[in-house]
mmCIF file of the N, C-alpha and C atoms, coordinates in Angstrom:
data_MODEL
# 
_entry.id   MODEL 
# 
loop_
_atom_site.group_PDB 
_atom_site.id 
_atom_site.type_symbol 
_atom_site.label_atom_id 
_atom_site.label_alt_id 
_atom_site.label_comp_id 
_atom_site.label_asym_id 
_atom_site.label_entity_id 
_atom_site.label_seq_id 
_atom_site.pdbx_PDB_ins_code 
_atom_site.Cartn_x 
_atom_site.Cartn_y 
_atom_site.Cartn_z 
_atom_site.occupancy 
_atom_site.B_iso_or_equiv 
_atom_site.pdbx_formal_charge 
_atom_site.auth_seq_id 
_atom_site.auth_comp_id 
_atom_site.auth_asym_id 
_atom_site.auth_atom_id 
_atom_site.pdbx_PDB_model_num 
ATOM 1   N N  . MET A 1 1  ? 0.773   -1.187  0.065  1.00 0.00 ? 1  MET A N  1 
ATOM 2   C CA . MET A 1 1  ? 0.107   0.057   -0.058 1.00 0.00 ? 1  MET A CA 1 
ATOM 3   C C  . MET A 1 1  ? 0.835   1.356   0.197  1.00 0.00 ? 1  MET A C  1 
ATOM 4   N N  . SER A 1 2  ? 0.631   2.368   -0.979 1.00 0.00 ? 2  SER A N  1 
ATOM 5   C CA . SER A 1 2  ? 1.684   3.544   -0.901 1.00 0.00 ? 2  SER A CA 1 
ATOM 6   C C  . SER A 1 2  ? 1.077   4.338   0.198  1.00 0.00 ? 2  SER A C  1 
ATOM 7   N N  . SER A 1 3  ? 1.869   5.164   0.628  1.00 0.00 ? 3  SER A N  1 
ATOM 8   C CA . SER A 1 3  ? 1.594   6.016   1.660  1.00 0.00 ? 3  SER A CA 1 
ATOM 9   C C  . SER A 1 3  ? 0.424   7.126   1.281  1.00 0.00 ? 3  SER A C  1 
ATOM 10  N N  . GLY A 1 4  ? -0.011  7.155   0.254  1.00 0.00 ? 4  GLY A N  1 
ATOM 11  C CA . GLY A 1 4  ? -1.078  8.154   -0.246 1.00 0.00 ? 4  GLY A CA 1 
ATOM 12  C C  . GLY A 1 4  ? -2.399  7.420   0.006  1.00 0.00 ? 4  GLY A C  1 
ATOM 13  N N  . GLU A 1 5  ? -2.650  5.790   0.142  1.00 0.00 ? 5  GLU A N  1 
ATOM 14  C CA . GLU A 1 5  ? -3.909  5.249   0.315  1.00 0.00 ? 5  GLU A CA 1 
ATOM 15  C C  . GLU A 1 5  ? -4.458  5.184   1.675  1.00 0.00 ? 5  GLU A C  1 
ATOM 16  N N  . ASN A 1 6  ? -5.563  5.031   1.629  1.00 0.00 ? 6  ASN A N  1 
ATOM 17  C CA . ASN A 1 6  ? -6.388  5.104   3.107  1.00 0.00 ? 6  ASN A CA 1 
ATOM 18  C C  . ASN A 1 6  ? -6.676  3.455   3.197  1.00 0.00 ? 6  ASN A C  1 
ATOM 19  N N  . SER A 1 7  ? -6.562  3.316   4.644  1.00 0.00 ? 7  SER A N  1 
ATOM 20  C CA . SER A 1 7  ? -6.931  1.910   5.125  1.00 0.00 ? 7  SER A CA 1 
ATOM 21  C C  . SER A 1 7  ? -8.487  2.101   5.900  1.00 0.00 ? 7  SER A C  1 
ATOM 22  N N  . PHE A 1 8  ? -9.373  1.118   5.431  1.00 0.00 ? 8  PHE A N  1 
ATOM 23  C CA . PHE A 1 8  ? -10.404 0.921   6.149  1.00 0.00 ? 8  PHE A CA 1 
ATOM 24  C C  . PHE A 1 8  ? -10.781 -0.328  6.454  1.00 0.00 ? 8  PHE A C  1 
ATOM 25  N N  . LEU A 1 9  ? -11.706 -0.538  7.555  1.00 0.00 ? 9  LEU A N  1 
ATOM 26  C CA . LEU A 1 9  ? -12.088 -1.788  7.667  1.00 0.00 ? 9  LEU A CA 1 
ATOM 27  C C  . LEU A 1 9  ? -13.859 -1.599  7.727  1.00 0.00 ? 9  LEU A C  1 
ATOM 28  N N  . ASP A 1 10 ? -14.669 -2.479  7.105  1.00 0.00 ? 10 ASP A N  1 
ATOM 29  C CA . ASP A 1 10 ? -15.903 -2.316  7.197  1.00 0.00 ? 10 ASP A CA 1 
ATOM 30  C C  . ASP A 1 10 ? -16.512 -2.588  8.686  1.00 0.00 ? 10 ASP A C  1 
ATOM 31  N N  . ALA A 1 11 ? -17.613 -2.373  8.985  1.00 0.00 ? 11 ALA A N  1 
ATOM 32  C CA . ALA A 1 11 ? -18.104 -2.562  10.400 1.00 0.00 ? 11 ALA A CA 1 
ATOM 33  C C  . ALA A 1 11 ? -17.972 -4.008  10.938 1.00 0.00 ? 11 ALA A C  1 
ATOM 34  N N  . GLU A 1 12 ? -18.384 -4.665  10.058 1.00 0.00 ? 12 GLU A N  1 
ATOM 35  C CA . GLU A 1 12 ? -18.365 -6.026  10.501 1.00 0.00 ? 12 GLU A CA 1 
ATOM 36  C C  . GLU A 1 12 ? -17.187 -6.762  10.796 1.00 0.00 ? 12 GLU A C  1 
ATOM 37  N N  . ASN A 1 13 ? -15.935 -6.393  9.896  1.00 0.00 ? 13 ASN A N  1 
ATOM 38  C CA . ASN A 1 13 ? -14.639 -6.865  10.179 1.00 0.00 ? 13 ASN A CA 1 
ATOM 39  C C  . ASN A 1 13 ? -13.951 -6.069  11.457 1.00 0.00 ? 13 ASN A C  1 
ATOM 40  N N  . GLU A 1 14 ? -14.313 -4.941  11.467 1.00 0.00 ? 14 GLU A N  1 
ATOM 41  C CA . GLU A 1 14 ? -13.916 -4.022  12.499 1.00 0.00 ? 14 GLU A CA 1 
ATOM 42  C C  . GLU A 1 14 ? -14.295 -4.350  13.967 1.00 0.00 ? 14 GLU A C  1 
ATOM 43  N N  . THR A 1 15 ? -15.736 -5.058  14.148 1.00 0.00 ? 15 THR A N  1 
ATOM 44  C CA . THR A 1 15 ? -16.238 -5.682  15.288 1.00 0.00 ? 15 THR A CA 1 
ATOM 45  C C  . THR A 1 15 ? -15.678 -6.928  15.476 1.00 0.00 ? 15 THR A C  1 
ATOM 46  N N  . ALA A 1 16 ? -15.265 -7.753  14.574 1.00 0.00 ? 16 ALA A N  1 
ATOM 47  C CA . ALA A 1 16 ? -14.572 -8.913  14.690 1.00 0.00 ? 16 ALA A CA 1 
ATOM 48  C C  . ALA A 1 16 ? -13.212 -8.797  15.343 1.00 0.00 ? 16 ALA A C  1 
ATOM 49  N N  . ILE A 1 17 ? -12.348 -7.894  14.711 1.00 0.00 ? 17 ILE A N  1 
ATOM 50  C CA . ILE A 1 17 ? -11.073 -7.581  15.281 1.00 0.00 ? 17 ILE A CA 1 
ATOM 51  C C  . ILE A 1 17 ? -11.147 -7.150  16.642 1.00 0.00 ? 17 ILE A C  1 
ATOM 52  N N  . GLN A 1 18 ? -12.092 -6.426  16.963 1.00 0.00 ? 18 GLN A N  1 
ATOM 53  C CA . GLN A 1 18 ? -12.177 -5.821  18.262 1.00 0.00 ? 18 GLN A CA 1 
ATOM 54  C C  . GLN A 1 18 ? -12.450 -6.749  19.437 1.00 0.00 ? 18 GLN A C  1 
ATOM 55  N N  . GLU A 1 19 ? -13.394 -7.742  19.084 1.00 0.00 ? 19 GLU A N  1 
ATOM 56  C CA . GLU A 1 19 ? -13.713 -8.771  19.756 1.00 0.00 ? 19 GLU A CA 1 
ATOM 57  C C  . GLU A 1 19 ? -12.432 -9.796  20.005 1.00 0.00 ? 19 GLU A C  1 
ATOM 58  N N  . ALA A 1 20 ? -11.701 -10.155 19.009 1.00 0.00 ? 20 ALA A N  1 
ATOM 59  C CA . ALA A 1 20 ? -10.562 -10.692 19.188 1.00 0.00 ? 20 ALA A CA 1 
ATOM 60  C C  . ALA A 1 20 ? -9.605  -10.226 20.010 1.00 0.00 ? 20 ALA A C  1 
ATOM 61  N N  . LEU A 1 21 ? -9.243  -8.846  19.748 1.00 0.00 ? 21 LEU A N  1 
ATOM 62  C CA . LEU A 1 21 ? -8.428  -8.266  20.685 1.00 0.00 ? 21 LEU A CA 1 
ATOM 63  C C  . LEU A 1 21 ? -8.725  -8.294  22.086 1.00 0.00 ? 21 LEU A C  1 
ATOM 64  N N  . SER A 1 22 ? -10.287 -7.995  22.259 1.00 0.00 ? 22 SER A N  1 
ATOM 65  C CA . SER A 1 22 ? -10.564 -7.958  23.882 1.00 0.00 ? 22 SER A CA 1 
ATOM 66  C C  . SER A 1 22 ? -10.300 -9.123  24.461 1.00 0.00 ? 22 SER A C  1 
ATOM 67  N N  . ARG A 1 23 ? -10.451 -10.440 23.646 1.00 0.00 ? 23 ARG A N  1 
ATOM 68  C CA . ARG A 1 23 ? -9.982  -11.825 24.330 1.00 0.00 ? 23 ARG A CA 1 
ATOM 69  C C  . ARG A 1 23 ? -8.791  -11.696 24.527 1.00 0.00 ? 23 ARG A C  1 
ATOM 70  N N  . LEU A 1 24 ? -7.918  -11.404 23.508 1.00 0.00 ? 24 LEU A N  1 
ATOM 71  C CA . LEU A 1 24 ? -6.405  -11.455 23.793 1.00 0.00 ? 24 LEU A CA 1 
ATOM 72  C C  . LEU A 1 24 ? -5.614  -10.723 24.923 1.00 0.00 ? 24 LEU A C  1 
ATOM 73  N N  . ILE A 1 25 ? -6.362  -9.492  25.138 1.00 0.00 ? 25 ILE A N  1 
ATOM 74  C CA . ILE A 1 25 ? -5.806  -8.501  26.406 1.00 0.00 ? 25 ILE A CA 1 
ATOM 75  C C  . ILE A 1 25 ? -6.628  -8.676  27.664 1.00 0.00 ? 25 ILE A C  1 
ATOM 76  N N  . LYS A 1 26 ? -7.543  -9.583  27.776 1.00 0.00 ? 26 LYS A N  1 
ATOM 77  C CA . LYS A 1 26 ? -8.279  -9.499  28.965 1.00 0.00 ? 26 LYS A CA 1 
ATOM 78  C C  . LYS A 1 26 ? -7.143  -10.070 30.173 1.00 0.00 ? 26 LYS A C  1 
ATOM 79  N N  . ASN A 1 27 ? -7.432  -9.277  31.341 1.00 0.00 ? 27 ASN A N  1 
ATOM 80  C CA . ASN A 1 27 ? -6.543  -9.247  32.379 1.00 0.00 ? 27 ASN A CA 1 
ATOM 81  C C  . ASN A 1 27 ? -5.175  -8.842  32.144 1.00 0.00 ? 27 ASN A C  1 
ATOM 82  N N  . LYS A 1 28 ? -4.830  -8.082  31.182 1.00 0.00 ? 28 LYS A N  1 
ATOM 83  C CA . LYS A 1 28 ? -3.395  -7.558  31.020 1.00 0.00 ? 28 LYS A CA 1 
ATOM 84  C C  . LYS A 1 28 ? -3.564  -6.162  30.909 1.00 0.00 ? 28 LYS A C  1 
ATOM 85  N N  . THR A 1 29 ? -2.350  -5.426  31.293 1.00 0.00 ? 29 THR A N  1 
ATOM 86  C CA . THR A 1 29 ? -2.175  -4.199  30.948 1.00 0.00 ? 29 THR A CA 1 
ATOM 87  C C  . THR A 1 29 ? -1.741  -3.966  29.506 1.00 0.00 ? 29 THR A C  1 
ATOM 88  N N  . VAL A 1 30 ? -2.351  -2.998  28.944 1.00 0.00 ? 30 VAL A N  1 
ATOM 89  C CA . VAL A 1 30 ? -2.227  -3.123  27.358 1.00 0.00 ? 30 VAL A CA 1 
ATOM 90  C C  . VAL A 1 30 ? -2.082  -1.335  27.202 1.00 0.00 ? 30 VAL A C  1 
ATOM 91  N N  . MET A 1 31 ? -1.267  -0.936  26.382 1.00 0.00 ? 31 MET A N  1 
ATOM 92  C CA . MET A 1 31 ? -1.189  0.381   25.886 1.00 0.00 ? 31 MET A CA 1 
ATOM 93  C C  . MET A 1 31 ? -1.553  0.426   24.497 1.00 0.00 ? 31 MET A C  1 
ATOM 94  N N  . ILE A 1 32 ? -2.625  1.216   24.145 1.00 0.00 ? 32 ILE A N  1 
ATOM 95  C CA . ILE A 1 32 ? -3.277  1.325   22.751 1.00 0.00 ? 32 ILE A CA 1 
ATOM 96  C C  . ILE A 1 32 ? -3.106  2.813   22.247 1.00 0.00 ? 32 ILE A C  1 
ATOM 97  N N  . ILE A 1 33 ? -2.841  2.834   21.099 1.00 0.00 ? 33 ILE A N  1 
ATOM 98  C CA . ILE A 1 33 ? -2.483  4.195   20.558 1.00 0.00 ? 33 ILE A CA 1 
ATOM 99  C C  . ILE A 1 33 ? -3.638  4.295   19.522 1.00 0.00 ? 33 ILE A C  1 
ATOM 100 N N  . ALA A 1 34 ? -4.663  5.170   19.492 1.00 0.00 ? 34 ALA A N  1 
ATOM 101 C CA . ALA A 1 34 ? -5.711  5.115   18.543 1.00 0.00 ? 34 ALA A CA 1 
ATOM 102 C C  . ALA A 1 34 ? -6.248  6.557   18.276 1.00 0.00 ? 34 ALA A C  1 
ATOM 103 N N  . HIS A 1 35 ? -6.753  6.467   17.213 1.00 0.00 ? 35 HIS A N  1 
ATOM 104 C CA . HIS A 1 35 ? -7.410  7.711   16.526 1.00 0.00 ? 35 HIS A CA 1 
ATOM 105 C C  . HIS A 1 35 ? -8.912  7.563   16.646 1.00 0.00 ? 35 HIS A C  1 
ATOM 106 N N  . ARG A 1 36 ? -9.446  6.303   16.561 1.00 0.00 ? 36 ARG A N  1 
ATOM 107 C CA . ARG A 1 36 ? -10.784 6.148   16.653 1.00 0.00 ? 36 ARG A CA 1 
ATOM 108 C C  . ARG A 1 36 ? -11.372 5.810   18.053 1.00 0.00 ? 36 ARG A C  1 
ATOM 109 N N  . MET A 1 37 ? -12.245 6.617   18.404 1.00 0.00 ? 37 MET A N  1 
ATOM 110 C CA . MET A 1 37 ? -12.619 6.358   19.709 1.00 0.00 ? 37 MET A CA 1 
ATOM 111 C C  . MET A 1 37 ? -13.224 5.258   20.143 1.00 0.00 ? 37 MET A C  1 
ATOM 112 N N  . ARG A 1 38 ? -13.710 4.609   19.139 1.00 0.00 ? 38 ARG A N  1 
ATOM 113 C CA . ARG A 1 38 ? -14.493 3.319   19.338 1.00 0.00 ? 38 ARG A CA 1 
ATOM 114 C C  . ARG A 1 38 ? -13.707 2.156   19.879 1.00 0.00 ? 38 ARG A C  1 
ATOM 115 N N  . THR A 1 39 ? -12.128 2.315   19.317 1.00 0.00 ? 39 THR A N  1 
ATOM 116 C CA . THR A 1 39 ? -11.061 1.444   19.616 1.00 0.00 ? 39 THR A CA 1 
ATOM 117 C C  . THR A 1 39 ? -10.865 1.364   21.173 1.00 0.00 ? 39 THR A C  1 
ATOM 118 N N  . ILE A 1 40 ? -11.128 2.587   21.883 1.00 0.00 ? 40 ILE A N  1 
ATOM 119 C CA . ILE A 1 40 ? -10.742 2.878   23.313 1.00 0.00 ? 40 ILE A CA 1 
ATOM 120 C C  . ILE A 1 40 ? -11.929 2.938   24.191 1.00 0.00 ? 40 ILE A C  1 
ATOM 121 N N  . ALA A 1 41 ? -13.272 2.771   23.677 1.00 0.00 ? 41 ALA A N  1 
ATOM 122 C CA . ALA A 1 41 ? -14.329 3.109   24.336 1.00 0.00 ? 41 ALA A CA 1 
ATOM 123 C C  . ALA A 1 41 ? -14.533 2.309   25.618 1.00 0.00 ? 41 ALA A C  1 
ATOM 124 N N  . ASN A 1 42 ? -14.093 1.156   25.578 1.00 0.00 ? 42 ASN A N  1 
ATOM 125 C CA . ASN A 1 42 ? -14.111 0.124   26.857 1.00 0.00 ? 42 ASN A CA 1 
ATOM 126 C C  . ASN A 1 42 ? -13.079 0.042   27.760 1.00 0.00 ? 42 ASN A C  1 
ATOM 127 N N  . THR A 1 43 ? -12.025 1.054   27.631 1.00 0.00 ? 43 THR A N  1 
ATOM 128 C CA . THR A 1 43 ? -10.792 0.857   28.455 1.00 0.00 ? 43 THR A CA 1 
ATOM 129 C C  . THR A 1 43 ? -11.120 1.521   29.740 1.00 0.00 ? 43 THR A C  1 
ATOM 130 N N  . ASP A 1 44 ? -10.225 1.180   30.829 1.00 0.00 ? 44 ASP A N  1 
ATOM 131 C CA . ASP A 1 44 ? -10.246 1.651   31.822 1.00 0.00 ? 44 ASP A CA 1 
ATOM 132 C C  . ASP A 1 44 ? -9.707  2.915   32.194 1.00 0.00 ? 44 ASP A C  1 
ATOM 133 N N  . HIS A 1 45 ? -8.807  3.463   31.572 1.00 0.00 ? 45 HIS A N  1 
ATOM 134 C CA . HIS A 1 45 ? -8.224  4.905   31.676 1.00 0.00 ? 45 HIS A CA 1 
ATOM 135 C C  . HIS A 1 45 ? -7.846  5.141   30.282 1.00 0.00 ? 45 HIS A C  1 
ATOM 136 N N  . ILE A 1 46 ? -7.945  6.461   29.980 1.00 0.00 ? 46 ILE A N  1 
ATOM 137 C CA . ILE A 1 46 ? -7.400  7.166   28.844 1.00 0.00 ? 46 ILE A CA 1 
ATOM 138 C C  . ILE A 1 46 ? -6.595  8.213   29.222 1.00 0.00 ? 46 ILE A C  1 
ATOM 139 N N  . VAL A 1 47 ? -5.450  8.490   28.235 1.00 0.00 ? 47 VAL A N  1 
ATOM 140 C CA . VAL A 1 47 ? -4.493  9.488   28.280 1.00 0.00 ? 47 VAL A CA 1 
ATOM 141 C C  . VAL A 1 47 ? -4.656  10.297  26.898 1.00 0.00 ? 47 VAL A C  1 
ATOM 142 N N  . VAL A 1 48 ? -5.195  11.550  27.140 1.00 0.00 ? 48 VAL A N  1 
ATOM 143 C CA . VAL A 1 48 ? -5.047  12.256  25.835 1.00 0.00 ? 48 VAL A CA 1 
ATOM 144 C C  . VAL A 1 48 ? -3.995  13.200  25.690 1.00 0.00 ? 48 VAL A C  1 
ATOM 145 N N  . LEU A 1 49 ? -3.196  12.951  24.461 1.00 0.00 ? 49 LEU A N  1 
ATOM 146 C CA . LEU A 1 49 ? -1.870  13.861  24.393 1.00 0.00 ? 49 LEU A CA 1 
ATOM 147 C C  . LEU A 1 49 ? -2.493  14.803  23.350 1.00 0.00 ? 49 LEU A C  1 
ATOM 148 N N  . LYS A 1 50 ? -1.902  16.021  23.636 1.00 0.00 ? 50 LYS A N  1 
ATOM 149 C CA . LYS A 1 50 ? -2.191  17.207  22.716 1.00 0.00 ? 50 LYS A CA 1 
ATOM 150 C C  . LYS A 1 50 ? -0.772  18.038  22.597 1.00 0.00 ? 50 LYS A C  1 
ATOM 151 N N  . ASP A 1 51 ? -0.225  18.164  21.356 1.00 0.00 ? 51 ASP A N  1 
ATOM 152 C CA . ASP A 1 51 ? 1.039   18.653  21.294 1.00 0.00 ? 51 ASP A CA 1 
ATOM 153 C C  . ASP A 1 51 ? 2.183   17.857  22.039 1.00 0.00 ? 51 ASP A C  1 
ATOM 154 N N  . GLY A 1 52 ? 2.186   16.748  22.335 1.00 0.00 ? 52 GLY A N  1 
ATOM 155 C CA . GLY A 1 52 ? 2.944   15.957  22.936 1.00 0.00 ? 52 GLY A CA 1 
ATOM 156 C C  . GLY A 1 52 ? 2.794   16.076  24.497 1.00 0.00 ? 52 GLY A C  1 
ATOM 157 N N  . VAL A 1 53 ? 2.204   16.733  25.079 1.00 0.00 ? 53 VAL A N  1 
ATOM 158 C CA . VAL A 1 53 ? 1.706   16.890  26.431 1.00 0.00 ? 53 VAL A CA 1 
ATOM 159 C C  . VAL A 1 53 ? 0.463   16.225  26.754 1.00 0.00 ? 53 VAL A C  1 
ATOM 160 N N  . VAL A 1 54 ? 0.522   15.587  28.122 1.00 0.00 ? 54 VAL A N  1 
ATOM 161 C CA . VAL A 1 54 ? -1.042  15.200  28.666 1.00 0.00 ? 54 VAL A CA 1 
ATOM 162 C C  . VAL A 1 54 ? -1.809  16.342  28.796 1.00 0.00 ? 54 VAL A C  1 
ATOM 163 N N  . ALA A 1 55 ? -2.862  16.070  27.992 1.00 0.00 ? 55 ALA A N  1 
ATOM 164 C CA . ALA A 1 55 ? -4.102  17.267  28.082 1.00 0.00 ? 55 ALA A CA 1 
ATOM 165 C C  . ALA A 1 55 ? -5.272  16.958  29.108 1.00 0.00 ? 55 ALA A C  1 
ATOM 166 N N  . GLU A 1 56 ? -5.371  15.776  29.068 1.00 0.00 ? 56 GLU A N  1 
ATOM 167 C CA . GLU A 1 56 ? -6.429  15.230  30.170 1.00 0.00 ? 56 GLU A CA 1 
ATOM 168 C C  . GLU A 1 56 ? -6.368  13.571  29.951 1.00 0.00 ? 56 GLU A C  1 
ATOM 169 N N  . GLN A 1 57 ? -6.847  12.945  31.216 1.00 0.00 ? 57 GLN A N  1 
ATOM 170 C CA . GLN A 1 57 ? -6.841  11.639  31.329 1.00 0.00 ? 57 GLN A CA 1 
ATOM 171 C C  . GLN A 1 57 ? -7.790  11.528  32.534 1.00 0.00 ? 57 GLN A C  1 
ATOM 172 N N  . GLY A 1 58 ? -8.554  10.067  32.250 1.00 0.00 ? 58 GLY A N  1 
ATOM 173 C CA . GLY A 1 58 ? -9.523  9.539   32.847 1.00 0.00 ? 58 GLY A CA 1 
ATOM 174 C C  . GLY A 1 58 ? -10.340 8.468   32.387 1.00 0.00 ? 58 GLY A C  1 
ATOM 175 N N  . SER A 1 59 ? -11.488 8.006   33.031 1.00 0.00 ? 59 SER A N  1 
ATOM 176 C CA . SER A 1 59 ? -12.045 6.803   32.261 1.00 0.00 ? 59 SER A CA 1 
ATOM 177 C C  . SER A 1 59 ? -12.889 7.620   31.223 1.00 0.00 ? 59 SER A C  1 
ATOM 178 N N  . PRO A 1 60 ? -13.409 6.669   30.311 1.00 0.00 ? 60 PRO A N  1 
ATOM 179 C CA . PRO A 1 60 ? -14.164 7.434   28.998 1.00 0.00 ? 60 PRO A CA 1 
ATOM 180 C C  . PRO A 1 60 ? -15.391 8.111   29.569 1.00 0.00 ? 60 PRO A C  1 
ATOM 181 N N  . GLU A 1 61 ? -16.079 7.443   30.830 1.00 0.00 ? 61 GLU A N  1 
ATOM 182 C CA . GLU A 1 61 ? -17.137 7.907   31.195 1.00 0.00 ? 61 GLU A CA 1 
ATOM 183 C C  . GLU A 1 61 ? -16.954 9.377   31.921 1.00 0.00 ? 61 GLU A C  1 
ATOM 184 N N  . TYR A 1 62 ? -15.808 9.465   32.815 1.00 0.00 ? 62 TYR A N  1 
ATOM 185 C CA . TYR A 1 62 ? -15.199 10.756  33.189 1.00 0.00 ? 62 TYR A CA 1 
ATOM 186 C C  . TYR A 1 62 ? -15.036 11.896  31.995 1.00 0.00 ? 62 TYR A C  1 
ATOM 187 N N  . LEU A 1 63 ? -14.229 11.408  30.801 1.00 0.00 ? 63 LEU A N  1 
ATOM 188 C CA . LEU A 1 63 ? -13.967 12.297  29.915 1.00 0.00 ? 63 LEU A CA 1 
ATOM 189 C C  . LEU A 1 63 ? -15.055 12.870  29.280 1.00 0.00 ? 63 LEU A C  1 
ATOM 190 N N  . SER A 1 64 ? -16.268 12.148  29.156 1.00 0.00 ? 64 SER A N  1 
ATOM 191 C CA . SER A 1 64 ? -17.317 12.166  28.239 1.00 0.00 ? 64 SER A CA 1 
ATOM 192 C C  . SER A 1 64 ? -18.260 13.259  29.122 1.00 0.00 ? 64 SER A C  1 
ATOM 193 N N  . SER A 1 65 ? -18.045 13.419  30.283 1.00 0.00 ? 65 SER A N  1 
ATOM 194 C CA . SER A 1 65 ? -19.057 13.907  31.220 1.00 0.00 ? 65 SER A CA 1 
ATOM 195 C C  . SER A 1 65 ? -18.764 15.537  31.312 1.00 0.00 ? 65 SER A C  1 
ATOM 196 N N  . PHE A 1 66 ? -17.806 16.097  30.433 1.00 0.00 ? 66 PHE A N  1 
ATOM 197 C CA . PHE A 1 66 ? -17.540 17.584  30.424 1.00 0.00 ? 66 PHE A CA 1 
ATOM 198 C C  . PHE A 1 66 ? -16.967 17.626  28.711 1.00 0.00 ? 66 PHE A C  1 
ATOM 199 N N  . ASP A 1 67 ? -16.783 19.016  28.665 1.00 0.00 ? 67 ASP A N  1 
ATOM 200 C CA . ASP A 1 67 ? -16.336 19.519  27.185 1.00 0.00 ? 67 ASP A CA 1 
ATOM 201 C C  . ASP A 1 67 ? -14.714 19.159  27.184 1.00 0.00 ? 67 ASP A C  1 
ATOM 202 N N  . SER A 1 68 ? -14.404 17.824  26.965 1.00 0.00 ? 68 SER A N  1 
ATOM 203 C CA . SER A 1 68 ? -13.230 17.239  26.885 1.00 0.00 ? 68 SER A CA 1 
ATOM 204 C C  . SER A 1 68 ? -12.716 17.265  25.245 1.00 0.00 ? 68 SER A C  1 
ATOM 205 N N  . ILE A 1 69 ? -11.508 17.104  25.091 1.00 0.00 ? 69 ILE A N  1 
ATOM 206 C CA . ILE A 1 69 ? -11.113 16.721  23.795 1.00 0.00 ? 69 ILE A CA 1 
ATOM 207 C C  . ILE A 1 69 ? -11.621 15.342  23.414 1.00 0.00 ? 69 ILE A C  1 
ATOM 208 N N  . TYR A 1 70 ? -11.526 14.433  24.279 1.00 0.00 ? 70 TYR A N  1 
ATOM 209 C CA . TYR A 1 70 ? -12.105 12.851  24.059 1.00 0.00 ? 70 TYR A CA 1 
ATOM 210 C C  . TYR A 1 70 ? -13.500 13.190  23.745 1.00 0.00 ? 70 TYR A C  1 
ATOM 211 N N  . GLY A 1 71 ? -14.269 13.641  24.540 1.00 0.00 ? 71 GLY A N  1 
ATOM 212 C CA . GLY A 1 71 ? -15.649 14.033  24.332 1.00 0.00 ? 71 GLY A CA 1 
ATOM 213 C C  . GLY A 1 71 ? -15.940 14.533  23.121 1.00 0.00 ? 71 GLY A C  1 
ATOM 214 N N  . ARG A 1 72 ? -15.358 15.364  22.587 1.00 0.00 ? 72 ARG A N  1 
ATOM 215 C CA . ARG A 1 72 ? -15.706 16.025  21.198 1.00 0.00 ? 72 ARG A CA 1 
ATOM 216 C C  . ARG A 1 72 ? -15.196 15.353  20.278 1.00 0.00 ? 72 ARG A C  1 
ATOM 217 N N  . MET A 1 73 ? -14.230 14.505  20.159 1.00 0.00 ? 73 MET A N  1 
ATOM 218 C CA . MET A 1 73 ? -13.929 13.498  19.340 1.00 0.00 ? 73 MET A CA 1 
ATOM 219 C C  . MET A 1 73 ? -14.684 12.534  19.093 1.00 0.00 ? 73 MET A C  1 
ATOM 220 N N  . THR A 1 74 ? -15.371 11.989  20.158 1.00 0.00 ? 74 THR A N  1 
ATOM 221 C CA . THR A 1 74 ? -16.325 10.757  20.213 1.00 0.00 ? 74 THR A CA 1 
ATOM 222 C C  . THR A 1 74 ? -17.623 11.415  19.766 1.00 0.00 ? 74 THR A C  1 
ATOM 223 N N  . LYS A 1 75 ? -18.063 12.534  19.937 1.00 0.00 ? 75 LYS A N  1 
ATOM 224 C CA . LYS A 1 75 ? -19.369 13.069  19.392 1.00 0.00 ? 75 LYS A CA 1 
ATOM 225 C C  . LYS A 1 75 ? -19.144 13.384  17.617 1.00 0.00 ? 75 LYS A C  1 
ATOM 226 N N  . LEU A 1 76 ? -17.866 13.772  17.384 1.00 0.00 ? 76 LEU A N  1 
ATOM 227 C CA . LEU A 1 76 ? -17.696 13.980  15.817 1.00 0.00 ? 76 LEU A CA 1 
ATOM 228 C C  . LEU A 1 76 ? -17.629 12.656  15.316 1.00 0.00 ? 76 LEU A C  1 
ATOM 229 N N  . GLN A 1 77 ? -17.160 11.637  15.684 1.00 0.00 ? 77 GLN A N  1 
ATOM 230 C CA . GLN A 1 77 ? -17.043 10.373  15.277 1.00 0.00 ? 77 GLN A CA 1 
ATOM 231 C C  . GLN A 1 77 ? -18.193 9.648   15.081 1.00 0.00 ? 77 GLN A C  1 
ATOM 232 N N  . MET A 1 78 ? -19.199 9.969   16.134 1.00 0.00 ? 78 MET A N  1 
ATOM 233 C CA . MET A 1 78 ? -20.561 9.316   16.132 1.00 0.00 ? 78 MET A CA 1 
ATOM 234 C C  . MET A 1 78 ? -21.245 10.129  14.946 1.00 0.00 ? 78 MET A C  1 
ATOM 235 N N  . LYS A 1 79 ? -21.183 11.327  14.798 1.00 0.00 ? 79 LYS A N  1 
ATOM 236 C CA . LYS A 1 79 ? -22.071 11.884  13.614 1.00 0.00 ? 79 LYS A CA 1 
ATOM 237 C C  . LYS A 1 79 ? -21.388 11.492  12.520 1.00 0.00 ? 79 LYS A C  1 
ATOM 238 N N  . SER A 1 80 ? -20.198 11.065  12.082 1.00 0.00 ? 80 SER A N  1 
ATOM 239 C CA . SER A 1 80 ? -19.756 10.707  10.829 1.00 0.00 ? 80 SER A CA 1 
ATOM 240 C C  . SER A 1 80 ? -20.191 9.525   10.731 1.00 0.00 ? 80 SER A C  1 
ATOM 241 N N  . LEU A 1 81 ? -20.799 8.679   11.468 1.00 0.00 ? 81 LEU A N  1 
ATOM 242 C CA . LEU A 1 81 ? -21.321 7.215   11.125 1.00 0.00 ? 81 LEU A CA 1 
ATOM 243 C C  . LEU A 1 81 ? -22.297 7.445   10.117 1.00 0.00 ? 81 LEU A C  1 
ATOM 244 N N  . ASN A 1 82 ? -23.301 8.477   10.338 1.00 0.00 ? 82 ASN A N  1 
ATOM 245 C CA . ASN A 1 82 ? -24.481 8.874   9.495  1.00 0.00 ? 82 ASN A CA 1 
ATOM 246 C C  . ASN A 1 82 ? -24.212 9.493   8.103  1.00 0.00 ? 82 ASN A C  1 
ATOM 247 N N  . TRP A 1 83 ? -23.002 10.003  7.831  1.00 0.00 ? 83 TRP A N  1 
ATOM 248 C CA . TRP A 1 83 ? -22.470 10.826  6.596  1.00 0.00 ? 83 TRP A CA 1 
ATOM 249 C C  . TRP A 1 83 ? -22.743 9.723   5.481  1.00 0.00 ? 83 TRP A C  1 
ATOM 250 N N  . LYS A 1 84 ? -23.493 10.414  4.557  1.00 0.00 ? 84 LYS A N  1 
ATOM 251 C CA . LYS A 1 84 ? -23.476 9.359   3.269  1.00 0.00 ? 84 LYS A CA 1 
ATOM 252 C C  . LYS A 1 84 ? -23.189 10.458  2.028  1.00 0.00 ? 84 LYS A C  1 
ATOM 253 N N  . MET A 1 85 ? -22.643 9.897   1.065  1.00 0.00 ? 85 MET A N  1 
ATOM 254 C CA . MET A 1 85 ? -22.284 10.440  -0.325 1.00 0.00 ? 85 MET A CA 1 
ATOM 255 C C  . MET A 1 85 ? -22.888 10.154  -1.199 1.00 0.00 ? 85 MET A C  1 
# 
């Protein structure tokens, strides 16, 4: 794949991969670097970096409870699920 190509998974395959990963990492400490909020929605603790500095951290529930970077990104990605071309 060239650097200009995008890599996407359809919802069904993404769900299958998420489920497999969940089984593999059960009862382990794992660091996940993600741009898709769905990838980290079921984690215990999220650290949000902005410009190389920790901007916020906490559980998904906590970070969604106020106007956080994580909360805004989650809302934007949820809206994008309904976009049609």
